[in-house]
LUMVO-924539 format. One line per field, with one value per residue (C-alpha): residue number from 1; residue in three letters; x, y, z. Coordinates in Angstrom, 2 decimals. Layout:
// residues N
num <- (NUM | ...)
residu <- (ALA | ...)
xx <- (X | ...)
yy <- (Y | ...)
zz <- (Z | ...)
//
This chain:
// residues 419
num <- (1 | 2 | 3 | 4 | 5 | 6 | 7 | 8 | 9 | 10 | 11 | 12 | 13 | 14 | 15 | 16 | 17 | 18 | 19 | 20 | 21 | 22 | 23 | 24 | 25 | 26 | 27 | 28 | 29 | 30 | 31 | 32 | 33 | 34 | 35 | 36 | 37 | 38 | 39 | 40 | 41 | 42 | 43 | 44 | 45 | 46 | 47 | 48 | 49 | 50 | 51 | 52 | 53 | 54 | 55 | 56 | 57 | 58 | 59 | 60 | 61 | 62 | 63 | 64 | 65 | 66 | 67 | 68 | 69 | 70 | 71 | 72 | 73 | 74 | 75 | 76 | 77 | 78 | 79 | 80 | 81 | 82 | 83 | 84 | 85 | 86 | 87 | 88 | 89 | 90 | 91 | 92 | 93 | 94 | 95 | 96 | 97 | 98 | 99 | 100 | 101 | 102 | 103 | 104 | 105 | 106 | 107 | 108 | 109 | 110 | 111 | 112 | 113 | 114 | 115 | 116 | 117 | 118 | 119 | 120 | 121 | 122 | 123 | 124 | 125 | 126 | 127 | 128 | 129 | 130 | 131 | 132 | 133 | 134 | 135 | 136 | 137 | 138 | 139 | 140 | 141 | 142 | 143 | 144 | 145 | 146 | 147 | 148 | 149 | 150 | 151 | 152 | 153 | 154 | 155 | 156 | 157 | 158 | 159 | 160 | 161 | 162 | 163 | 164 | 165 | 166 | 167 | 168 | 169 | 170 | 171 | 172 | 173 | 174 | 175 | 176 | 177 | 178 | 179 | 180 | 181 | 182 | 183 | 184 | 185 | 186 | 187 | 188 | 189 | 190 | 191 | 192 | 193 | 194 | 195 | 196 | 197 | 198 | 199 | 200 | 201 | 202 | 203 | 204 | 205 | 206 | 207 | 208 | 209 | 210 | 211 | 212 | 213 | 214 | 215 | 216 | 217 | 218 | 219 | 220 | 221 | 222 | 223 | 224 | 225 | 226 | 227 | 228 | 229 | 230 | 231 | 232 | 233 | 234 | 235 | 236 | 237 | 238 | 239 | 240 | 241 | 242 | 243 | 244 | 245 | 246 | 247 | 248 | 249 | 250 | 251 | 252 | 253 | 254 | 255 | 256 | 257 | 258 | 259 | 260 | 261 | 262 | 263 | 264 | 265 | 266 | 267 | 268 | 269 | 270 | 271 | 272 | 273 | 274 | 275 | 276 | 277 | 278 | 279 | 280 | 281 | 282 | 283 | 284 | 285 | 286 | 287 | 288 | 289 | 290 | 291 | 292 | 293 | 294 | 295 | 296 | 297 | 298 | 299 | 300 | 301 | 302 | 303 | 304 | 305 | 306 | 307 | 308 | 309 | 310 | 311 | 312 | 313 | 314 | 315 | 316 | 317 | 318 | 319 | 320 | 321 | 322 | 323 | 324 | 325 | 326 | 327 | 328 | 329 | 330 | 331 | 332 | 333 | 334 | 335 | 336 | 337 | 338 | 339 | 340 | 341 | 342 | 343 | 344 | 345 | 346 | 347 | 348 | 349 | 350 | 351 | 352 | 353 | 354 | 355 | 356 | 357 | 358 | 359 | 360 | 361 | 362 | 363 | 364 | 365 | 366 | 367 | 368 | 369 | 370 | 371 | 372 | 373 | 374 | 375 | 376 | 377 | 378 | 379 | 380 | 381 | 382 | 383 | 384 | 385 | 386 | 387 | 388 | 389 | 390 | 391 | 392 | 393 | 394 | 395 | 396 | 397 | 398 | 399 | 400 | 401 | 402 | 403 | 404 | 405 | 406 | 407 | 408 | 409 | 410 | 411 | 412 | 413 | 414 | 415 | 416 | 417 | 418 | 419)
residu <- (MET | ARG | SER | SER | GLY | LEU | LYS | GLY | ARG | GLY | VAL | CYS | VAL | LEU | HIS | THR | TYR | MET | ASP | ASN | LEU | TRP | ALA | PHE | GLY | GLU | LYS | SER | GLY | PRO | PRO | SER | VAL | PRO | ASP | ALA | GLY | GLY | GLU | GLY | GLN | GLY | VAL | ASN | GLY | GLU | GLU | CYS | THR | ALA | GLU | ASP | ASP | GLU | GLU | GLU | GLU | GLU | GLU | GLU | GLU | GLY | GLU | LEU | LYS | CYS | VAL | ALA | GLU | GLU | GLN | ASN | PRO | GLY | GLU | THR | ASP | GLN | VAL | CYS | SER | GLY | THR | GLN | GLU | LEU | SER | LEU | THR | GLU | GLN | GLN | GLU | GLY | LYS | GLY | GLU | LYS | GLY | ASN | GLU | GLU | LYS | GLU | GLU | ASN | GLN | ASP | ASP | GLN | LYS | LYS | PRO | GLN | GLU | ILE | MET | ASP | ALA | LEU | LEU | VAL | GLN | CYS | PHE | LEU | HIS | ALA | LEU | LYS | SER | LYS | VAL | LYS | LYS | SER | GLU | LEU | PRO | LEU | LEU | THR | SER | THR | PHE | LEU | ARG | ILE | HIS | MET | PHE | SER | CYS | CYS | PRO | SER | GLY | LYS | GLN | LEU | ASP | ILE | LYS | LYS | SER | SER | TYR | LYS | LYS | LEU | SER | LYS | PHE | LEU | GLN | SER | MET | GLN | GLN | GLN | HIS | ASN | LEU | VAL | ARG | VAL | LYS | GLU | LEU | THR | LYS | GLY | VAL | GLU | SER | ILE | VAL | GLU | VAL | ASP | TRP | LYS | ASN | ARG | GLU | LEU | ARG | PHE | PHE | LYS | ALA | PRO | GLU | GLU | THR | ASP | GLU | GLU | ALA | ALA | PRO | THR | GLN | HIS | GLY | GLY | GLU | GLU | GLU | THR | LEU | TYR | ARG | PRO | PRO | GLU | ILE | THR | THR | GLN | TYR | SER | VAL | SER | ALA | ARG | LEU | GLU | PRO | LEU | PHE | LEU | GLU | ALA | ASN | LYS | ARG | LYS | GLY | THR | ILE | LEU | GLN | PRO | VAL | GLU | VAL | ARG | SER | ILE | VAL | THR | GLU | TYR | VAL | LYS | ASN | ASN | ASP | LEU | VAL | ASP | GLY | ASN | ASN | LYS | ASN | TYR | VAL | THR | ILE | ASN | PRO | THR | LEU | CYS | ASP | CYS | LEU | LEU | GLU | LYS | SER | GLU | TYR | GLN | GLU | VAL | GLU | SER | LEU | LYS | TRP | ASP | ASP | LEU | PHE | SER | ARG | THR | MET | GLY | ARG | MET | GLN | GLU | CYS | CYS | GLN | VAL | VAL | PHE | PRO | GLY | GLN | LYS | PRO | ILE | ILE | LYS | LYS | GLY | HIS | ILE | GLU | PRO | ILE | ASP | ILE | SER | VAL | ALA | SER | ARG | GLY | SER | ASN | LYS | LYS | VAL | THR | ILE | ILE | LYS | ASN | LEU | GLU | VAL | TYR | GLN | LEU | ASP | PRO | ALA | VAL | VAL | ALA | THR | ALA | LEU | GLN | HIS | ARG | VAL | GLN | ALA | SER | SER | VAL | LEU | GLN | PRO | ASN | PRO | GLY | ALA | LYS | ASP | LYS | VAL | LEU | VAL | LEU | ILE | GLN | GLY | ASN | GLN | ILE | HIS | GLN | VAL | GLY | SER | LEU | LEU | LEU | GLY | LEU)
xx <- (36.83 | 39.11 | 42.24 | 41.34 | 41.13 | 37.49 | 35.29 | 31.59 | 28.53 | 29.26 | 25.95 | 22.51 | 19.78 | 16.56 | 14.49 | 15.11 | 14.14 | 10.65 | 9.79 | 6.40 | 7.49 | 8.64 | 5.23 | 3.48 | 5.60 | 6.13 | 7.76 | 10.79 | 14.01 | 17.09 | 19.80 | 22.98 | 25.67 | 29.29 | 30.61 | 34.00 | 34.37 | 37.16 | 40.49 | 40.80 | 37.09 | 34.60 | 30.83 | 29.42 | 32.92 | 34.50 | 38.19 | 38.99 | 40.93 | 43.68 | 41.07 | 38.98 | 42.06 | 42.57 | 38.94 | 39.19 | 42.25 | 40.33 | 37.41 | 39.73 | 40.84 | 38.54 | 35.18 | 32.16 | 28.70 | 25.22 | 23.50 | 19.78 | 19.27 | 16.10 | 14.36 | 11.05 | 10.26 | 8.68 | 10.40 | 12.33 | 16.11 | 17.84 | 21.16 | 23.51 | 25.46 | 29.14 | 29.05 | 29.62 | 33.04 | 34.46 | 35.18 | 35.03 | 38.35 | 39.10 | 38.85 | 35.36 | 34.29 | 35.54 | 33.64 | 30.49 | 30.73 | 31.26 | 28.21 | 26.09 | 27.22 | 26.30 | 22.85 | 22.32 | 23.36 | 20.91 | 18.14 | 18.95 | 18.78 | 15.36 | 14.11 | 15.31 | 12.64 | 9.94 | 11.31 | 11.42 | 7.79 | 6.73 | 8.27 | 6.59 | 3.23 | 3.53 | 4.63 | 1.68 | -0.67 | 0.38 | 0.48 | -3.08 | -4.44 | -2.78 | -3.43 | -6.36 | -8.87 | -11.38 | -13.31 | -16.58 | -15.64 | -15.71 | -16.66 | -14.45 | -14.18 | -10.67 | -10.59 | -11.46 | -8.80 | -6.17 | -7.09 | -8.10 | -5.90 | -2.85 | -2.06 | -2.14 | 0.43 | 2.97 | 6.17 | 7.19 | 9.33 | 7.92 | 5.04 | 2.88 | 2.26 | 0.99 | 1.69 | 5.41 | 5.32 | 5.47 | 1.74 | 0.59 | -2.98 | -4.48 | -6.51 | -3.36 | -1.60 | -4.52 | -4.77 | -1.13 | -1.79 | -4.70 | -3.16 | 0.49 | 0.22 | -3.36 | -3.74 | -7.10 | -10.02 | -11.27 | -14.69 | -16.73 | -19.90 | -21.17 | -20.46 | -17.11 | -16.55 | -14.24 | -14.27 | -12.10 | -14.53 | -12.16 | -8.79 | -6.69 | -5.82 | -3.87 | -1.56 | 2.03 | 3.26 | 0.62 | 1.08 | 4.84 | 4.74 | 6.00 | 4.78 | 7.36 | 7.66 | 6.71 | 3.28 | 0.46 | 0.28 | 3.85 | 3.23 | -0.06 | 1.20 | 4.02 | 1.69 | -0.66 | 1.69 | 3.71 | 2.79 | 0.22 | -2.14 | -2.43 | -3.44 | -7.04 | -8.06 | -11.35 | -14.11 | -14.73 | -18.18 | -19.89 | -23.35 | -25.52 | -29.10 | -31.87 | -34.37 | -37.80 | -41.15 | -41.91 | -38.64 | -38.68 | -40.03 | -37.01 | -34.55 | -36.29 | -34.34 | -31.14 | -32.72 | -32.65 | -35.76 | -37.11 | -34.60 | -31.50 | -28.58 | -26.64 | -23.69 | -24.23 | -22.09 | -24.24 | -27.43 | -26.10 | -24.94 | -28.31 | -30.30 | -27.97 | -28.34 | -32.14 | -32.23 | -30.00 | -31.80 | -35.14 | -33.82 | -34.83 | -31.97 | -33.42 | -32.56 | -32.25 | -30.32 | -28.37 | -28.27 | -31.95 | -33.78 | -37.32 | -39.80 | -41.62 | -44.48 | -42.12 | -39.97 | -43.14 | -44.54 | -41.20 | -39.80 | -42.49 | -45.01 | -48.67 | -48.68 | -45.86 | -47.46 | -48.85 | -46.10 | -42.69 | -41.70 | -37.93 | -35.31 | -31.62 | -29.30 | -28.32 | -31.97 | -32.75 | -30.03 | -30.86 | -34.58 | -33.78 | -31.52 | -33.90 | -36.67 | -34.48 | -33.87 | -30.50 | -28.26 | -24.70 | -22.17 | -19.72 | -16.63 | -14.25 | -10.81 | -10.97 | -14.76 | -17.81 | -19.62 | -22.49 | -25.45 | -27.53 | -30.60 | -30.34 | -27.31 | -24.81 | -24.85 | -21.92 | -19.85 | -21.67 | -19.49 | -21.27 | -20.65 | -23.10 | -23.16 | -23.20 | -23.62 | -21.57 | -21.19 | -18.86 | -18.69 | -18.36 | -17.77 | -20.02 | -19.09 | -21.63 | -21.74 | -18.12 | -19.28 | -20.71 | -17.13 | -15.82 | -14.02 | -13.72 | -15.15 | -12.88 | -9.76 | -10.88 | -11.62 | -8.17 | -6.41 | -8.30 | -7.61 | -3.87 | -3.99 | -5.93 | -5.07 | -8.74 | -10.89 | -13.25 | -16.08 | -18.27 | -22.08 | -24.86 | -26.41 | -30.16 | -32.29 | -29.34 | -28.68 | -25.07 | -23.80 | -22.10 | -21.25 | -17.79 | -17.83 | -14.70 | -14.31 | -14.18 | -14.80 | -12.62 | -14.28 | -11.07 | -9.01 | -11.57 | -11.68 | -7.88 | -7.68 | -10.33 | -8.95 | -5.44 | -3.96)
yy <- (10.31 | 8.96 | 9.32 | 13.00 | 13.66 | 14.68 | 14.64 | 14.96 | 13.63 | 11.84 | 10.19 | 11.77 | 9.11 | 10.42 | 7.23 | 3.52 | 0.63 | -0.77 | 2.02 | 3.81 | 6.36 | 3.54 | 1.87 | 4.93 | 4.86 | 2.31 | -0.19 | -0.59 | -2.28 | -0.35 | 0.48 | -1.57 | 0.36 | -0.96 | -1.91 | -0.20 | -1.07 | -3.65 | -3.60 | -5.86 | -6.71 | -5.67 | -5.89 | -8.92 | -9.76 | -10.62 | -9.94 | -6.65 | -6.42 | -3.89 | -1.57 | -1.83 | -0.84 | 2.27 | 3.25 | 2.82 | 5.07 | 7.72 | 7.45 | 8.04 | 11.43 | 13.72 | 12.26 | 12.96 | 11.85 | 12.28 | 8.92 | 8.25 | 4.53 | 4.67 | 7.57 | 7.11 | 8.96 | 12.34 | 13.02 | 16.25 | 16.15 | 16.22 | 17.93 | 17.16 | 19.87 | 20.12 | 19.07 | 22.66 | 22.65 | 20.04 | 20.54 | 17.72 | 16.39 | 15.63 | 11.94 | 12.43 | 14.34 | 11.46 | 9.03 | 11.16 | 11.07 | 7.33 | 6.99 | 8.97 | 6.69 | 3.65 | 5.15 | 5.72 | 2.13 | 0.90 | 2.95 | 1.39 | -2.05 | -1.19 | -0.09 | -3.23 | -5.58 | -3.14 | -3.10 | -6.90 | -7.09 | -4.50 | -6.61 | -9.77 | -7.97 | -6.93 | -10.44 | -12.11 | -9.43 | -10.01 | -13.78 | -13.77 | -11.62 | -13.74 | -17.22 | -17.03 | -14.30 | -14.85 | -12.12 | -13.74 | -13.27 | -9.47 | -7.50 | -9.22 | -8.16 | -6.90 | -8.95 | -12.09 | -11.28 | -11.02 | -14.09 | -16.49 | -15.49 | -13.50 | -15.68 | -18.82 | -17.24 | -16.59 | -18.61 | -21.39 | -20.19 | -16.63 | -14.98 | -12.23 | -9.46 | -6.09 | -4.45 | -5.06 | -3.28 | 0.45 | 0.42 | -0.89 | -1.39 | -3.34 | -0.32 | 1.82 | -0.95 | -1.39 | 2.37 | 2.39 | -0.46 | 1.56 | 5.03 | 4.28 | 1.02 | 1.16 | -2.57 | -2.56 | -0.31 | -0.42 | 0.88 | 1.03 | -0.81 | -1.06 | 1.55 | 0.71 | -2.36 | -2.09 | -4.39 | -4.86 | -4.03 | -4.04 | -5.53 | -4.32 | -7.73 | -6.07 | -4.21 | -4.73 | -5.39 | -8.10 | -9.72 | -10.08 | -11.26 | -14.83 | -16.67 | -18.58 | -22.27 | -23.20 | -24.86 | -23.52 | -26.81 | -26.21 | -22.59 | -22.96 | -24.97 | -22.49 | -19.52 | -20.85 | -23.20 | -22.94 | -20.16 | -18.71 | -21.59 | -20.42 | -16.90 | -15.83 | -15.55 | -13.73 | -15.38 | -14.68 | -13.09 | -12.84 | -11.62 | -14.17 | -14.34 | -16.92 | -17.50 | -16.31 | -17.81 | -14.81 | -15.10 | -18.90 | -18.78 | -16.65 | -19.23 | -22.43 | -22.60 | -22.82 | -25.52 | -23.18 | -23.46 | -21.58 | -21.44 | -21.99 | -19.91 | -18.04 | -15.67 | -12.25 | -13.26 | -16.39 | -14.31 | -11.96 | -14.91 | -16.73 | -13.58 | -12.77 | -16.29 | -16.07 | -12.80 | -14.15 | -17.51 | -15.76 | -13.13 | -10.22 | -7.83 | -4.68 | -4.66 | -0.87 | -0.36 | -3.27 | -1.44 | -2.31 | -5.60 | -6.18 | -7.18 | -10.47 | -11.87 | -13.75 | -10.66 | -8.61 | -10.87 | -11.22 | -7.70 | -5.09 | -3.50 | -3.69 | 0.01 | -0.59 | -3.43 | -1.19 | 1.43 | -0.31 | -2.22 | -2.44 | -2.05 | -1.19 | -4.05 | -2.46 | -1.89 | -5.49 | -6.86 | -4.54 | -5.38 | -9.10 | -8.98 | -6.61 | -9.22 | -12.06 | -13.02 | -11.61 | -14.03 | -14.08 | -16.90 | -17.08 | -19.24 | -19.75 | -21.21 | -25.00 | -25.14 | -25.66 | -22.53 | -21.22 | -19.63 | -17.07 | -15.19 | -11.42 | -9.49 | -10.92 | -9.15 | -6.73 | -6.44 | -3.77 | -1.30 | 1.33 | 3.61 | 3.84 | 6.02 | 4.56 | 6.19 | 9.29 | 10.12 | 7.19 | 5.70 | 2.07 | 0.54 | -2.40 | -4.94 | -7.39 | -10.19 | -11.32 | -14.95 | -14.46 | -14.17 | -16.96 | -14.48 | -15.51 | -12.64 | -13.60 | -13.35 | -9.99 | -8.67 | -9.69 | -8.14 | -4.86 | -4.84 | -5.04 | -2.49 | 0.29 | -0.57 | -0.61 | -3.26 | -5.39 | -7.82 | -10.33 | -10.23 | -12.31 | -10.71 | -10.26 | -12.03 | -13.77 | -17.34 | -18.44 | -14.89 | -12.50 | -8.81 | -7.41 | -4.31 | -2.22 | 1.02 | 4.31 | 5.27 | 2.71 | 2.68 | 3.64 | 1.05 | -1.70 | -0.87 | -0.88 | -4.24 | -5.92 | -4.53 | -5.59 | -2.06)
zz <- (17.75 | 20.47 | 18.27 | 17.70 | 21.42 | 21.29 | 24.39 | 25.11 | 23.37 | 20.10 | 19.39 | 19.75 | 19.98 | 18.49 | 18.76 | 18.64 | 16.45 | 17.31 | 19.78 | 19.78 | 17.18 | 14.89 | 15.28 | 13.84 | 10.67 | 7.92 | 10.31 | 8.07 | 9.15 | 10.29 | 7.71 | 7.51 | 9.45 | 9.45 | 12.87 | 13.23 | 16.90 | 16.54 | 14.75 | 11.74 | 11.89 | 9.23 | 9.15 | 11.00 | 12.34 | 8.97 | 8.43 | 6.76 | 3.53 | 2.76 | 1.24 | 4.42 | 6.51 | 4.37 | 4.82 | 8.59 | 8.66 | 6.76 | 9.19 | 12.15 | 10.79 | 12.76 | 11.64 | 13.83 | 12.88 | 14.34 | 14.18 | 14.41 | 14.80 | 12.69 | 10.94 | 9.18 | 5.91 | 6.53 | 9.82 | 10.10 | 9.93 | 13.30 | 13.98 | 16.86 | 18.62 | 17.88 | 14.20 | 13.02 | 14.69 | 12.35 | 8.65 | 6.13 | 4.84 | 1.22 | 1.99 | 3.44 | 0.32 | -1.78 | 0.38 | 0.06 | -3.71 | -3.57 | -1.32 | -3.80 | -6.59 | -4.52 | -3.82 | -7.55 | -8.25 | -5.60 | -7.19 | -10.55 | -8.97 | -7.54 | -10.93 | -12.64 | -11.18 | -12.29 | -15.83 | -15.84 | -14.65 | -17.24 | -20.00 | -18.62 | -18.56 | -22.19 | -23.19 | -21.44 | -22.81 | -26.42 | -25.93 | -24.54 | -27.37 | -30.04 | -28.63 | -26.21 | -26.99 | -29.78 | -31.52 | -30.47 | -26.77 | -27.03 | -25.04 | -22.44 | -18.80 | -18.06 | -14.84 | -16.83 | -19.39 | -16.64 | -14.57 | -17.32 | -20.24 | -19.10 | -16.07 | -18.22 | -20.57 | -17.79 | -18.47 | -16.09 | -13.21 | -13.31 | -11.50 | -12.95 | -10.41 | -11.65 | -8.27 | -8.81 | -12.19 | -12.87 | -13.70 | -10.28 | -11.58 | -14.50 | -15.62 | -16.03 | -17.95 | -20.35 | -20.74 | -21.86 | -24.31 | -25.69 | -25.93 | -26.74 | -28.67 | -30.08 | -29.38 | -27.62 | -26.82 | -23.23 | -22.26 | -19.05 | -20.14 | -16.57 | -13.91 | -12.32 | -14.54 | -17.55 | -20.57 | -23.65 | -26.47 | -29.42 | -30.43 | -33.35 | -34.78 | -37.62 | -35.25 | -36.36 | -32.82 | -32.33 | -35.77 | -35.40 | -31.79 | -31.32 | -28.25 | -26.18 | -26.98 | -23.42 | -23.14 | -21.00 | -19.05 | -17.86 | -16.96 | -15.09 | -12.07 | -11.47 | -11.63 | -8.97 | -7.15 | -3.98 | -1.62 | -4.04 | -3.24 | 0.37 | -0.64 | -1.11 | -4.74 | -5.44 | -7.49 | -11.16 | -11.44 | -14.84 | -15.83 | -17.64 | -18.87 | -18.53 | -21.36 | -20.23 | -21.28 | -23.47 | -25.40 | -25.78 | -29.41 | -30.40 | -29.05 | -30.18 | -33.44 | -31.34 | -29.10 | -26.10 | -23.96 | -20.96 | -18.11 | -20.25 | -18.96 | -21.65 | -21.72 | -23.39 | -26.36 | -26.84 | -26.76 | -29.45 | -31.57 | -31.39 | -32.19 | -35.10 | -36.53 | -36.18 | -38.12 | -40.91 | -41.18 | -41.51 | -43.96 | -41.73 | -42.49 | -44.08 | -47.77 | -47.92 | -44.69 | -43.17 | -39.82 | -39.34 | -38.78 | -40.07 | -37.38 | -38.08 | -35.94 | -33.59 | -32.89 | -32.53 | -29.80 | -28.04 | -28.12 | -28.81 | -26.48 | -27.48 | -28.32 | -30.82 | -32.78 | -35.51 | -35.48 | -35.29 | -38.42 | -37.85 | -35.14 | -35.09 | -34.21 | -30.88 | -29.97 | -30.92 | -28.61 | -25.70 | -25.88 | -25.96 | -22.88 | -21.11 | -21.31 | -20.04 | -16.40 | -15.36 | -13.47 | -12.25 | -12.36 | -9.49 | -9.98 | -7.08 | -7.98 | -8.05 | -7.53 | -9.73 | -11.00 | -8.89 | -10.71 | -8.78 | -9.99 | -10.01 | -8.80 | -6.34 | -2.99 | -2.66 | 0.49 | 2.51 | 4.47 | 6.55 | 9.52 | 12.42 | 15.53 | 18.99 | 22.38 | 23.26 | 19.57 | 18.96 | 15.48 | 14.45 | 11.02 | 10.06 | 7.38 | 5.89 | 3.30 | 3.57 | 3.44 | -0.07 | -1.33 | 0.93 | 3.16 | 6.81 | 8.93 | 11.85 | 9.65 | 8.20 | 11.70 | 12.96 | 9.96 | 10.41 | 14.14 | 13.50 | 10.69 | 12.43 | 16.06 | 17.07 | 18.72 | 16.61 | 17.37 | 15.49 | 15.83 | 14.23 | 11.14 | 11.86 | 9.28 | 7.61 | 8.67 | 9.15 | 8.51 | 10.90 | 10.99 | 11.62 | 13.83 | 14.33 | 16.25 | 14.35 | 10.73 | 8.96 | 5.51 | 3.71 | 5.57 | 4.94 | 1.24 | 1.00 | 2.76 | 0.61 | -2.64 | -1.64 | -2.00)
//
């Protein structure tokens, strides 16, 4: 600008890095801008090459730019006065085209990690289906499939992270494997909880897949080593069933007495073996099971004793599990399983009104999932820029409530789900 004899304002500062406007945005870092202040010096004070000298000469030919030290996405474009008076030279047009090419190359570079993670996801998915999952395990919770099977198939030196893939979520990835590849069938057996209910073991892609030669023992430490060990990992929660006194005669042949904890797949297997060993499959229709005295006492109501002579397989299984004590097994990484009767308490998030029509968000039961309420409160306070406080939970020993100003249900959910 000096060599062209220009005077007046050359730079219009809109806002600065780390000011209040920046704090309301995504808090991203400033772009890398070359420092052309000194002769023969490039970016960060390095010596310029001959090509750099030519570029500096081109920049000196009447170039005037309006610079905003940092603009967040979504802000409106700003225009400085005086730019209309200058026309772009041929060299500037060439540089603009070159800049566009560089932007396209940068975009390609950004896409490349996603493509790599997509390929790693598919590899671990196929490896897990072929080497880990057994037909007897189905239906299998999708969360269990990811944490227990797919993570253990991750090669040494690599880290499986769905959020860094193009799918972003496990449900979308499995949906793709179902619709585009016909490898699995996913179904929501319980509201909000998806399970893999069927695997196409004859699928060509699965049959011809060859697992890497690397052993699982080599891969596992890398997957959960280093910095990952310091991160919170949620527990694995599975529904199980306890043999009740009424159903004990049905499970005696399998040496399972009252109070024995069984997984759903074990219950189905024991009941199936009982039916086959006692020759109770209906001879005319194999979809039905003949009711003998033991099944009658265990599964039928008194009003059905004289009326019901057979049951469908699905009805047989559902009646059996319905008369068992439901339990849940909670397994935290590196700890022994914890068995609890009934359902595990969910994290309770609610909004209450205080004086002067002010709202406060209340969070309960964080301790059940080994989450430190103080850490959660601090993280929320930084995220939503609102004050938080811990209070004792009435009627619950050694438990506290997290209270934070305003209706923060969405923010709390996003934090806990890791979105």
